N, C-alpha and C positions, 0 to 999 in steps of 0.2 A: 605630449600626449600619454594619457595613463591607461595602463591595461587593468581590465576589471576582469577578476577570476568569475568561472561559472560555478553555480553553487555545485557541490557534491553529490547532493540528493535530490532525488526527482519525487513527483507524484505518480502512483500507479493506478491504473483502471484496472479492477478485478472482478470475477463474476463468482457469486456464493454456488459452492457445489449443492445446495440442498434447495434453494429456491429459484436460483438463476438472476438474482438481482444485481446488478451492476452499480459499483460505486468506487470512488476515487479516494484513495489511502495514500498517505503519507509515506516515501521509502525508509524512513527510520523512525519507528515509532518506540515509545516509552512503555507504553502500555498496551494489552492485549486488544486487538480491534475485532468488534462483532458485526455482523450483518444488520442493517438497520429494519430489515423487513422479520427474519426470522431467529436474530439473536445468536446464530451460529458463529463461533469464532472464525474469522478468516485470516488471521496471523498474529504474531506476537514477537516481543524483540529479542534480540539475541546478543546487545551489546554494541551493534552496530545496524547493519541493515536488518530489514524486516524478513523475517522467515514467515513465507505466507503459505497458507493451507488452501487457499482458494487459486481459482485458474487466473493468470495472469493476461490481460487482454492487450495492454498497451502501456506504454511508457511515455509518458506525458512531457514535454518540454517546459 
């Protein structure tokens, strides 16, 4: 029986502070993430995990 490792990164549901839009973002992004409705920055890369500027609602498995 082979053991399968779980991925180290997850998808994260965030809410924009400006327009309250909720969207799902990858936990380790390589580019700046913007809100799909108003265009405000929700987070950016740090060389590892995303540094979020929006409210984190839920971590999705």
